[in-house]
Structure formats: C-alpha cells, structure tokens
Backbone as a chain_set.jsonl record, in Angstrom:
{"seq": "MKTEHALALALKEMMATQPIDSISVLKLSKKCGISRKTFYYHYHDIYDLLAQVFLEEKIPGAQNAEDYLSLVGYVFKYYKDNEAFLTAAINSAGKELFYEFIYNNFYISGLRFINKIDGGKVLSLGSKKTISRFYAFGYGYSTVYYLENYRHKTLQGLLSSFNFIDSKNFEKNVQKAIKIVENHE", "coords": {"N": [[4.611, 29.475, 11.439], [2.631, 30.289, 9.746], [3.55, 30.285, 7.197], [3.985, 27.607, 6.608], [1.131, 26.576, 6.506], [-0.371, 28.165, 5.036], [1.254, 26.758, 2.711], [0.558, 23.727, 2.59], [-2.322, 24.105, 2.412], [-2.566, 25.373, -0.014], [-1.166, 23.002, -1.341], [-3.187, 21.107, -0.935], [-5.375, 22.515, -2.308], [-3.935, 23.001, -5.536], [-3.648, 20.371, -5.763], [-5.849, 19.186, -6.348], [-7.15, 19.918, -8.308], [-4.913, 19.059, -10.428], [-2.476, 16.559, -11.02], [-0.101, 15.755, -8.56], [2.384, 15.729, -9.572], [2.267, 17.027, -11.554], [3.021, 20.013, -10.725], [5.043, 22.363, -8.892], [7.555, 23.2, -6.865], [8.361, 26.094, -7.365], [5.999, 26.465, -8.948], [4.131, 26.477, -6.956], [4.713, 28.213, -4.352], [4.745, 30.694, -5.889], [2.396, 31.099, -6.131], [1.664, 30.9, -3.461], [2.859, 33.605, -2.864], [5.472, 33.596, -1.676], [8.953, 32.848, -1.633], [11.119, 30.213, -3.702], [13.543, 29.687, -2.42], [11.96, 30.372, 0.268], [10.175, 28.006, 0.316], [11.802, 25.668, -0.1], [13.431, 26.223, 2.395], [11.32, 25.372, 4.215], [10.703, 22.785, 3.661], [11.829, 19.767, 1.954], [11.093, 18.723, 0.236], [8.266, 18.501, -3.053], [6.794, 16.247, -1.839], [7.649, 16.009, 1.043], [6.545, 18.611, 1.655], [3.7, 17.093, 1.491], [3.776, 14.729, 3.22], [4.166, 16.374, 5.261], [1.28, 17.498, 5.512], [-0.406, 15.423, 5.684], [0.267, 14.764, 8.354], [-0.915, 16.747, 9.492], [-3.369, 16.516, 8.904], [-7.406, 15.592, 9.872], [-9.64, 13.545, 10.499], [-12.727, 14.475, 10.395], [-15.488, 13.683, 13.264], [-14.075, 10.814, 13.177], [-13.196, 10.766, 16.37], [-15.114, 9.799, 17.247], [-16.873, 7.527, 16.556], [-17.448, 4.805, 17.284], [-17.123, 1.762, 16.873], [-15.137, 0.11, 14.717], [-16.759, -0.408, 11.854], [-18.536, 1.846, 12.366], [-16.249, 3.866, 12.27], [-15.238, 2.918, 9.22], [-17.424, 4.564, 8.431], [-16.859, 7.422, 8.629], [-14.373, 7.702, 7.896], [-14.611, 7.211, 5.11], [-16.915, 9.51, 4.469], [-14.899, 11.815, 5.153], [-13.425, 11.185, 3.139], [-14.941, 11.534, 0.621], [-15.425, 14.529, 0.621], [-12.678, 15.663, 0.44], [-12.354, 14.426, -2.262], [-11.11, 15.114, -4.528], [-7.984, 16.034, -3.698], [-7.331, 13.706, -2.79], [-7.333, 11.824, -4.335], [-5.731, 12.476, -6.275], [-3.932, 12.317, -4.702], [-3.763, 9.351, -3.974], [-2.684, 8.73, -6.959], [-0.602, 9.351, -6.669], [3.161, 9.091, -6.135], [2.88, 9.779, -4.094], [1.22, 8.278, -2.33], [1.876, 5.959, -0.613], [1.513, 7.56, 1.765], [-0.982, 9.105, 2.056], [-1.644, 6.205, 2.572], [-0.526, 6.334, 4.953], [-1.861, 7.368, 6.811], [-4.53, 6.805, 6.813], [-3.909, 4.019, 8.058], [-3.091, 5.011, 10.736], [-5.1, 6.247, 11.66], [-7.178, 4.286, 11.705], [-5.952, 2.338, 13.696], [-5.034, 4.277, 16.265], [-7.872, 5.005, 16.651], [-8.385, 1.813, 17.154], [-7.048, 1.391, 19.763], [-8.453, 3.375, 20.862], [-10.659, 1.642, 21.12], [-10.234, -0.79, 22.195], [-9.428, 0.142, 24.673], [-11.978, 0.712, 26.098], [-13.622, -1.775, 25.943], [-11.751, -3.233, 27.537], [-11.379, -1.667, 30.229], [-9.092, -1.04, 30.318], [-7.597, -2.67, 32.378], [-6.832, -4.985, 31.919], [-4.843, -5.92, 29.793], [-1.871, -5.698, 28.346], [0.093, -2.34, 27.717], [1.632, -3.262, 24.968], [0.385, -5.772, 24.358], [-2.482, -4.458, 23.569], [-1.502, -2.951, 21.177], [-0.379, -4.706, 19.767], [-3.083, -5.787, 18.978], [-4.277, -3.814, 17.91], [-2.485, -2.799, 15.569], [-3.085, -5.155, 13.652], [-5.871, -4.902, 12.864], [-6.012, -2.085, 12.01], [-4.141, -2.744, 9.87], [-5.444, -4.484, 8.315], [-8.557, -3.127, 7.715], [-7.303, -0.215, 7.319], [-5.52, -1.212, 4.862], [-7.561, -2.693, 3.166], [-9.164, -0.224, 3.126], [-7.636, 2.081, 1.633], [-7.238, 0.576, -0.894], [-9.721, -0.368, -2.144], [-10.838, 2.481, -2.359], [-8.895, 2.9, -4.39], [-8.925, 1.42, -6.603], [-11.768, 0.961, -6.862], [-14.617, 2.197, -9.015], [-17.089, 3.132, -9.365], [-17.281, 4.302, -6.415], [-18.917, 3.781, -3.038], [-20.521, 4.17, 0.338], [-21.68, 2.088, 0.517], [-20.853, -0.178, -0.628], [-17.733, 0.256, -0.071], [-18.041, -0.495, 2.64], [-18.888, -3.212, 2.157], [-17.121, -4.632, 1.482], [-15.834, -5.464, 3.955], [-17.708, -7.272, 5.227], [-17.169, -9.692, 6.067], [-16.251, -9.611, 8.506], [-17.806, -8.07, 12.141], [-18.873, -6.245, 14.262], [-19.502, -7.239, 16.949], [-17.496, -9.402, 16.527], [-14.879, -8.208, 16.904], [-15.211, -7.155, 19.229], [-15.383, -9.79, 20.532], [-12.641, -11.302, 20.019], [-11.022, -9.222, 21.299], [-12.057, -9.722, 23.779], [-11.227, -12.722, 24.347], [-8.386, -12.291, 24.606], [-8.255, -10.82, 27.075], [-8.995, -13.214, 28.702], [-7.123, -15.071, 28.162], [-4.855, -13.318, 29.24], [-5.583, -13.007, 31.485], [-5.782, -15.599, 32.722], [-3.438, -17.065, 32.519], [-2.425, -15.773, 35.037]], "CA": [[3.475, 28.482, 11.076], [1.769, 30.76, 8.68], [4.099, 29.671, 5.378], [3.644, 26.318, 6.127], [-0.104, 26.333, 6.507], [-0.1, 28.488, 3.706], [2.042, 25.986, 1.535], [-0.281, 23.096, 2.661], [-3.464, 24.499, 2.224], [-2.627, 25.852, -1.786], [-0.978, 22.265, -1.916], [-4.086, 20.906, -1.164], [-6.174, 23.184, -3.534], [-3.608, 22.63, -6.557], [-3.731, 18.751, -6.613], [-7.778, 18.671, -6.429], [-7.428, 20.336, -10.535], [-4.409, 18.59, -11.53], [-1.506, 15.819, -10.15], [1.264, 16.18, -7.418], [3.848, 15.765, -10.642], [2.979, 18.473, -12.508], [2.968, 21.061, -9.031], [6.514, 22.163, -9.18], [7.67, 23.939, -5.932], [8.007, 27.301, -8.301], [4.229, 27.103, -8.909], [3.512, 26.444, -5.54], [6.189, 29.194, -3.915], [4.055, 31.759, -5.953], [0.851, 31.012, -5.506], [1.932, 31.254, -1.578], [3.054, 34.629, -2.433], [6.994, 33.428, -1.549], [10.094, 32.552, -2.764], [11.422, 28.965, -3.61], [14.142, 29.505, -1.236], [11.682, 29.806, 1.504], [9.84, 26.54, 0.411], [13.198, 24.7, 0.729], [13.666, 26.356, 4.11], [10.352, 24.183, 5.241], [10.696, 21.403, 3.148], [13.064, 19.558, 1.243], [9.745, 18.635, -1.838], [6.74, 18.682, -2.59], [6.064, 14.948, -1.001], [8.058, 16.093, 2.246], [5.087, 19.036, 2.015], [2.625, 16.066, 1.257], [3.782, 14.062, 4.271], [3.021, 17.236, 7.051], [-0.596, 17.987, 4.881], [-1.093, 14.035, 6.06], [0.824, 14.866, 9.53], [-1.881, 17.493, 10.746], [-4.946, 16.247, 8.491], [-7.745, 15.116, 10.834], [-10.76, 12.981, 9.985], [-13.903, 15.024, 11.178], [-16.344, 12.858, 13.862], [-13.46, 9.387, 13.494], [-12.805, 10.47, 17.385], [-16.387, 9.88, 18.311], [-16.602, 6.07, 16.293], [-18.068, 3.624, 18.502], [-16.497, 0.697, 16.388], [-14.762, 0.222, 12.866], [-17.676, -0.234, 10.673], [-18.536, 3.417, 11.802], [-14.897, 4.753, 11.934], [-15.399, 3.455, 8.221], [-18.273, 5.585, 7.496], [-16.429, 8.407, 8.893], [-13.314, 7.85, 6.626], [-15.822, 7.302, 3.92], [-17.099, 11.068, 4.252], [-13.912, 12.292, 4.626], [-12.464, 11.047, 1.238], [-16.031, 11.871, -0.305], [-15.266, 15.636, 0.945], [-11.667, 15.612, 0.05], [-12.072, 13.143, -3.171], [-10.504, 15.391, -5.81], [-6.997, 15.638, -3.649], [-7.233, 12.483, -1.874], [-7.73, 10.779, -5.65], [-4.74, 12.709, -6.61], [-2.771, 11.581, -3.332], [-3.298, 8.05, -4.182], [-2.61, 8.469, -7.896], [0.808, 9.596, -6.776], [4.176, 8.592, -5.372], [2.5, 10.184, -1.893], [-0.03, 7.299, -2.337], [2.195, 5.411, 0.579], [1.514, 8.836, 2.814], [-2.723, 8.154, 2.48], [-2.307, 4.801, 3.278], [-0.001, 5.812, 5.943], [-2.628, 8.885, 7.245], [-5.401, 6.27, 7.184], [-3.419, 3.42, 9.07], [-2.759, 5.458, 11.679], [-6.382, 6.761, 12.129], [-7.482, 2.991, 12.896], [-4.877, 2.235, 14.887], [-5.122, 4.968, 17.444], [-8.981, 4.296, 17.166], [-8.549, 0.717, 17.853], [-6.397, 1.217, 21.026], [-10.208, 3.777, 22.156], [-12.182, 0.17, 21.431], [-9.718, -1.972, 22.941], [-9.624, 0.644, 25.924], [-13.423, 1.142, 26.089], [-13.593, -3.127, 26.383], [-10.637, -3.593, 28.693], [-11.74, -0.64, 30.909], [-7.35, -0.747, 31.099], [-7.506, -3.507, 33.304], [-6.281, -6.371, 32.309], [-4.311, -6.39, 28.901], [-0.682, -4.629, 28.591], [-0.089, -1.488, 26.365], [1.74, -4.042, 23.918], [-0.936, -6.471, 23.64], [-3.347, -3.753, 23.12], [-1.075, -2.143, 20.1], [-0.478, -5.795, 18.561], [-4.337, -6.129, 18.614], [-4.598, -2.502, 17.108], [-1.794, -2.796, 14.651], [-3.542, -6.54, 13.249], [-7.358, -4.759, 12.544], [-5.452, -1.341, 11.522], [-3.707, -3.058, 8.873], [-6.659, -5.117, 7.78], [-9.382, -2.107, 7.61], [-6.229, 0.507, 6.203], [-5.337, -1.574, 3.356], [-8.48, -2.547, 2.21], [-10.06, 0.674, 2.763], [-7.278, 2.424, 0.036], [-7.321, -0.65, -1.61], [-10.937, 0.079, -2.612], [-10.582, 3.739, -2.559], [-7.83, 3.68, -5.152], [-9.74, 0.329, -7.603], [-13.044, 0.972, -7.52], [-14.943, 3.424, -10.403], [-18.074, 3.881, -8.157], [-17.364, 4.4, -5.073], [-19.917, 4.376, -2.002], [-20.331, 4.108, 1.282], [-22.168, 0.948, 0.942], [-19.753, -0.647, -1.793], [-16.766, 0.247, 1.033], [-18.881, -1.865, 4.196], [-19.02, -4.481, 1.841], [-15.335, -5.397, 1.865], [-15.992, -5.932, 5.932], [-18.73, -8.063, 4.975], [-16.869, -10.864, 6.862], [-16.34, -9.296, 9.964], [-18.931, -7.619, 12.449], [-18.518, -5.185, 15.291], [-19.169, -8.28, 17.774], [-16.197, -9.937, 16.161], [-13.556, -7.279, 17.156], [-15.054, -7.558, 21.246], [-15.213, -11.307, 21.241], [-11.311, -11.429, 20.488], [-10.186, -8.424, 22.412], [-12.428, -10.758, 24.921], [-10.185, -13.841, 24.052], [-7.286, -11.653, 24.833], [-8.41, -10.927, 28.284], [-9.055, -14.408, 29.259], [-5.771, -15.58, 28.182], [-3.833, -13.034, 30.164], [-6.568, -13.309, 33.382], [-5.867, -17.42, 32.904], [-1.954, -16.995, 32.826], [-1.597, -14.434, 36.377]], "C": [[2.825, 29.003, 10.058], [2.424, 30.278, 7.063], [3.664, 28.067, 5.167], [2.181, 25.771, 6.434], [-0.592, 26.61, 5.488], [-0.093, 27.168, 2.383], [0.941, 24.868, 1.742], [-1.716, 23.42, 1.879], [-3.371, 24.853, 0.435], [-1.944, 24.391, -2.417], [-2.502, 21.595, -2.538], [-5.233, 21.391, -2.542], [-5.552, 22.473, -5.025], [-3.862, 21.101, -6.782], [-5.175, 18.231, -6.603], [-7.591, 18.953, -8.052], [-6.519, 19.25, -11.199], [-3.146, 17.41, -10.359], [-0.334, 16.397, -10.114], [2.443, 16.375, -8.604], [3.616, 16.802, -11.181], [2.523, 20.07, -11.633], [4.463, 21.004, -9.23], [6.602, 23.163, -7.832], [7.342, 25.599, -6.387], [6.758, 27.806, -8.436], [3.906, 27.064, -8.096], [3.717, 27.799, -4.72], [5.243, 30.639, -4.544], [2.582, 31.819, -6.034], [0.592, 31.541, -4.308], [1.965, 32.907, -1.106], [4.679, 34.892, -1.993], [7.933, 32.74, -1.934], [10.752, 31.255, -2.622], [12.353, 28.747, -2.361], [13.292, 29.442, 0.343], [10.912, 28.33, 1.321], [11.028, 25.512, 0.79], [13.435, 25.073, 2.329], [12.538, 25.615, 4.753], [10.763, 23.085, 4.979], [11.526, 20.88, 2.286], [12.377, 19.554, -0.374], [8.803, 18.144, -1.669], [6.122, 17.247, -2.163], [6.611, 15.229, 0.014], [6.66, 16.907, 2.477], [3.707, 18.482, 2.254], [2.364, 15.727, 3.039], [3.144, 15.309, 5.644], [2.22, 17.198, 6.345], [-0.958, 16.534, 6.089], [-1.287, 14.135, 7.818], [-0.6, 15.12, 10.374], [-3.372, 17.178, 10.072], [-6.116, 15.776, 9.7], [-9.265, 14.468, 9.912], [-12.135, 13.425, 11.179], [-14.839, 13.742, 11.845], [-15.087, 11.415, 14.477], [-13.267, 9.475, 15.013], [-14.243, 9.866, 18.442], [-16.9, 8.005, 17.636], [-16.793, 4.977, 17.767], [-17.489, 2.29, 18.328], [-16.004, 0.801, 14.832], [-15.605, 0.305, 12.194], [-18.009, 1.452, 11.086], [-17.73, 3.776, 11.847], [-15.407, 4.273, 9.845], [-15.612, 4.639, 7.619], [-17.492, 7.342, 7.7], [-15.364, 8.862, 7.606], [-14.191, 8.504, 5.357], [-16.156, 9.117, 3.063], [-15.998, 11.814, 4.387], [-12.905, 12.113, 3.211], [-13.799, 11.663, 0.57], [-15.43, 14.315, -0.291], [-13.733, 16.258, 0.264], [-11.783, 14.936, -0.916], [-10.977, 13.404, -4.027], [-8.563, 15.282, -4.892], [-6.181, 14.335, -3.661], [-6.902, 11.179, -3.298], [-6.643, 11.059, -6.159], [-3.091, 12.511, -6.179], [-2.2, 10.213, -3.942], [-2.812, 7.787, -5.159], [-1.145, 8.688, -8.413], [1.743, 8.612, -6.58], [3.579, 8.316, -3.243], [1.25, 8.835, -1.347], [0.318, 6.128, -0.506], [1.611, 6.153, 2.054], [-0.015, 9.008, 3.02], [-2.335, 7.414, 2.943], [-1.932, 5.156, 5.081], [-0.732, 6.551, 7.476], [-3.68, 7.331, 7.714], [-5.059, 4.952, 8.142], [-3.562, 3.932, 10.24], [-3.851, 6.301, 12.336], [-6.93, 5.325, 12.715], [-6.679, 2.502, 13.717], [-4.523, 2.722, 16.168], [-6.827, 5.01, 17.516], [-9.461, 3.14, 17.353], [-7.708, 0.772, 19.448], [-7.363, 2.458, 21.507], [-10.992, 2.154, 21.934], [-11.421, 0.111, 22.068], [-9.541, -0.99, 24.248], [-10.383, 0.272, 26.468], [-13.721, -0.819, 26.615], [-12.906, -3.628, 27.353], [-11.305, -3.243, 30.112], [-10.258, -0.166, 31.627], [-7.127, -1.509, 32.189], [-6.532, -4.838, 33.178], [-5.157, -6.854, 30.935], [-3.252, -5.242, 29.012], [-0.847, -3.856, 27.607], [0.198, -2.304, 25.08], [1.086, -5.359, 23.247], [-2.027, -5.354, 22.719], [-2.792, -2.954, 21.747], [-0.975, -3.347, 19.39], [-1.705, -5.974, 17.611], [-4.78, -5.154, 17.594], [-3.857, -2.722, 15.732], [-2.712, -3.802, 14.169], [-4.798, -5.674, 12.747], [-6.882, -3.314, 12.004], [-5.474, -1.19, 9.967], [-4.705, -3.576, 8.228], [-7.492, -4.038, 7.294], [-8.273, -0.98, 6.901], [-6.318, -0.053, 5.018], [-6.21, -1.877, 2.466], [-9.138, -1.18, 1.854], [-9.55, 1.241, 1.618], [-6.948, 1.371, -0.782], [-8.776, -0.306, -2.332], [-11.131, 1.235, -3.367], [-9.944, 3.886, -4.347], [-8.595, 2.475, -6.853], [-10.987, 0.473, -7.427], [-13.762, 2.325, -8.36], [-16.037, 3.971, -9.613], [-17.816, 3.548, -6.93], [-18.328, 4.774, -4.32], [-19.963, 3.546, -1.183], [-20.496, 2.221, 1.501], [-21.277, -0.459, 0.752], [-17.951, -0.71, -0.72], [-16.844, -0.946, 2.205], [-18.713, -2.957, 3.557], [-17.775, -5.31, 1.672], [-14.95, -5.591, 2.663], [-17.014, -7.102, 5.992], [-18.32, -9.301, 6.235], [-17.014, -10.591, 8.395], [-17.425, -8.431, 10.331], [-18.024, -6.849, 13.611], [-18.015, -5.968, 16.696], [-17.997, -9.378, 17.335], [-14.817, -9.48, 16.766], [-13.635, -7.706, 18.88], [-14.6, -8.843, 21.469], [-13.758, -11.417, 20.833], [-10.529, -10.588, 21.282], [-10.932, -9.187, 23.706], [-11.543, -11.567, 25.253], [-9.174, -13.914, 24.61], [-7.526, -11.678, 25.932], [-8.593, -12.014, 28.891], [-7.737, -14.842, 29.657], [-4.863, -14.975, 29.727], [-4.723, -13.271, 31.48], [-5.954, -15.111, 33.46], [-4.228, -17.336, 33.223], [-1.555, -15.884, 34.394], [-1.447, -15.938, 37.729]], "O": [[2.334, 28.166, 9.301], [1.772, 30.008, 6.055], [3.233, 27.472, 4.179], [2.048, 24.56, 6.606], [-1.216, 25.783, 4.824], [-0.929, 26.803, 1.556], [0.109, 25.04, 0.851], [-2.015, 22.908, 0.801], [-4.305, 24.456, -0.263], [-1.97, 24.259, -3.641], [-2.931, 21.504, -3.688], [-5.699, 20.693, -3.443], [-6.222, 21.657, -5.658], [-4.238, 20.664, -7.869], [-5.538, 17.073, -6.813], [-7.933, 18.119, -8.89], [-6.897, 18.595, -12.169], [-3.075, 17.547, -9.138], [0.31, 17.104, -10.89], [3.344, 17.195, -8.427], [4.515, 17.617, -11.39], [1.796, 20.968, -12.06], [5.084, 20.009, -9.604], [5.667, 23.957, -7.732], [6.395, 26.25, -5.947], [6.343, 28.946, -8.226], [2.928, 27.81, -8.042], [2.691, 28.434, -4.476], [5.044, 31.575, -3.769], [1.86, 32.814, -5.957], [-0.294, 32.338, -3.999], [1.586, 33.467, -0.078], [5.16, 36.024, -1.94], [7.649, 31.853, -2.739], [11.047, 30.976, -1.46], [12.127, 27.923, -1.475], [13.676, 28.791, 1.315], [11.079, 27.512, 2.226], [11.094, 24.761, 1.764], [13.583, 24.264, 3.244], [12.766, 25.194, 5.887], [11.193, 22.323, 5.845], [12.132, 21.765, 1.682], [12.723, 19.99, -1.472], [8.347, 17.527, -0.706], [4.894, 17.163, -2.165], [6.016, 14.423, 0.729], [5.751, 16.422, 3.15], [2.803, 19.01, 2.901], [1.484, 16.091, 3.82], [2.252, 15.238, 6.488], [2.207, 15.967, 6.348], [-1.631, 16.662, 7.111], [-2.278, 13.831, 8.482], [-1.193, 14.474, 11.237], [-4.405, 17.542, 10.634], [-5.492, 15.543, 10.735], [-9.745, 14.953, 8.887], [-12.422, 12.953, 12.279], [-14.998, 12.775, 11.099], [-15.05, 11.015, 15.641], [-13.114, 8.334, 15.449], [-14.381, 9.629, 19.642], [-17.303, 7.271, 18.538], [-16.254, 4.685, 18.834], [-17.296, 1.595, 19.325], [-16.512, 1.515, 13.967], [-15.49, 1.346, 11.548], [-17.772, 2.303, 10.228], [-17.941, 4.788, 11.178], [-15.858, 5.196, 9.166], [-14.967, 5.402, 6.9], [-17.68, 8.252, 6.893], [-15.399, 9.773, 6.779], [-14.367, 9.625, 4.881], [-15.9, 9.655, 1.986], [-16.027, 12.741, 3.578], [-12.037, 12.75, 2.615], [-13.464, 12.534, -0.233], [-15.203, 15.036, -1.262], [-13.766, 17.301, -0.389], [-10.856, 14.166, -0.665], [-10.11, 12.592, -4.351], [-7.816, 14.471, -5.44], [-5.11, 13.969, -4.144], [-6.414, 10.052, -3.208], [-6.133, 10.073, -6.693], [-1.962, 12.512, -6.668], [-1.06, 9.887, -4.272], [-2.245, 6.696, -5.103], [-0.585, 8.505, -9.494], [1.457, 7.427, -6.752], [3.668, 7.64, -2.218], [0.679, 8.655, -0.272], [-0.487, 5.733, 0.338], [1.346, 5.572, 3.106], [-0.373, 9.06, 4.196], [-2.475, 7.553, 4.158], [-2.496, 4.704, 6.078], [-0.403, 6.418, 8.654], [-3.555, 6.844, 8.838], [-5.887, 4.746, 9.03], [-4.271, 3.254, 10.983], [-3.643, 6.958, 13.356], [-7.112, 5.156, 13.921], [-7.234, 2.244, 14.785], [-3.938, 2.076, 17.037], [-7.18, 5.057, 18.694], [-10.645, 2.998, 17.662], [-8.049, -0.122, 20.223], [-7.151, 2.711, 22.693], [-11.847, 1.732, 22.713], [-11.497, 0.984, 22.933], [-9.513, -1.772, 25.198], [-10.129, -0.499, 27.394], [-14.044, -0.986, 27.791], [-13.418, -4.487, 28.071], [-11.683, -4.07, 30.942], [-10.025, 0.503, 32.634], [-6.406, -1.014, 33.055], [-5.812, -5.439, 33.976], [-4.659, -7.979, 30.973], [-3.474, -4.153, 29.542], [-1.593, -4.142, 26.67], [-0.61, -2.252, 24.153], [1.193, -5.823, 22.112], [-2.281, -5.439, 21.518], [-3.655, -2.285, 21.178], [-1.462, -3.271, 18.262], [-1.76, -6.168, 16.396], [-5.476, -5.45, 16.623], [-4.579, -2.831, 14.741], [-3.762, -3.161, 14.225], [-4.655, -5.846, 11.537], [-7.689, -3.157, 11.088], [-6.049, -0.451, 9.168], [-4.921, -2.89, 7.229], [-7.175, -3.84, 6.121], [-8.475, -0.901, 5.689], [-7.041, 0.409, 4.136], [-6.078, -1.61, 1.272], [-9.57, -0.901, 0.735], [-10.241, 1.241, 0.599], [-6.007, 1.671, -1.518], [-8.553, 0.173, -3.444], [-11.456, 1.279, -4.554], [-10.345, 4.644, -5.23], [-8.649, 2.947, -7.989], [-11.499, -0.266, -8.268], [-13.268, 3.439, -8.188], [-15.995, 5.13, -9.202], [-18.164, 2.473, -6.443], [-18.831, 5.876, -4.536], [-19.649, 2.375, -1.397], [-19.87, 1.415, 2.189], [-21.064, -1.396, 1.521], [-17.199, -1.683, -0.776], [-16.091, -1.865, 2.527], [-18.354, -3.902, 4.259], [-17.651, -6.531, 1.758], [-13.77, -5.939, 2.705], [-16.986, -7.835, 6.98], [-19.095, -9.675, 7.115], [-17.693, -11.187, 9.231], [-18.101, -7.93, 9.433], [-16.803, -6.889, 13.763], [-16.997, -5.782, 17.363], [-17.772, -10.252, 18.172], [-13.875, -10.221, 17.044], [-12.787, -8.242, 19.593], [-13.725, -9.155, 22.276], [-13.336, -11.913, 21.878], [-9.535, -10.984, 21.891], [-10.244, -9.208, 24.727], [-10.947, -11.401, 26.317], [-8.729, -14.944, 25.117], [-7.064, -12.726, 26.383], [-8.268, -11.831, 30.064], [-7.25, -14.987, 30.778], [-4.438, -15.569, 30.718], [-4.209, -13.812, 32.459], [-5.793, -15.606, 34.575], [-3.905, -17.613, 34.378], [-0.449, -15.386, 34.602], [-0.974, -15.721, 38.844]]}, "num_chains": 1, "name": "protein.A"}
C-alpha cells in the first residue's frame, strides 16, 4: 500500500503545478523512486491512478454537515484547500472522476440527512436512494459547473447557485415521501 500512497501523493503534487496530460508515467515513477514496471503493476495509466486518488480522498468535515447547504461549505473549503490539483483535474479528461467524487459525497450525505428525518422507520432503502440520487445530481453537477466555469470563485457565489432551494425544502420533500408511504400502508 505504501507504493500506491506515494504515487497518489506525487500525482496530486505534480497536478498542482502542471496539467495531468503533461505528467508521464516515467516522470511520476522517477519522482517516487520506482520503475515504470512497478507503476504498471499497480495501475493501468495515470487516469487509473487519479481514479484511485478520488476513491481514497475525503472531504474534511463533510460527515458533520447538517444539511446540503452546510455540505456545500465543506465542499468549497476542500476545493480551496486543493485548488491547483482540483483545477487540473477539472480541466482534464479526469473531470468525470472529480464529478463522481463530488456526487458520491452529496449522495452519501443525502442518505444520512434522510435517515435523520425519517428515523429509519418509514421509507424503504430504495426510496431513500432515489431521493438522495436526485439531490446529489443537482448539487453535484451544479457545484462542478460552478467550479469549472466561474473565474472568481467564492462560497457565497457557489451558494447563490442554490438560491432556489433552502434546507426546509429538502425536509418538506422527505416528509411528503413519508406521508405517501404511510397513506399507502
């Protein structure tokens, strides 16, 4: 696991100063003091390694978010703390990997938010997943779109992308779903 971790850190470091397309397996391997063969033992290509980086990456504080808007704050802080690396990812063929990473954070948090409202008693897991997917697509895509397309990025600017939604809106929709299930039982 040491080699994979070293490669992931080296890739993030290199992407902070150059586009991913200019990072070769040879340069990355040399930076880690390993052979190209060792790299290929662990990964198919640089994008395979980038996928692994996003699989292991965590957004600090996201598990403490009380609702989607507070989660957006944690996502934005994570972006600012890793701006050079993430900008390089967004501006590469690895953009979809970043989107999937952001989507997954909104999806997992959404399930947690729903369980808090429902108490795990009424809605089926399938219903919870459907609601969470809906919100994760909206928040995830809008967040990535903002980070990709706006020159002067601020938390307030990102939050204004969601000015049509408030945290009560989400709670009301989950409560509606609960009532529908209860009325059909």
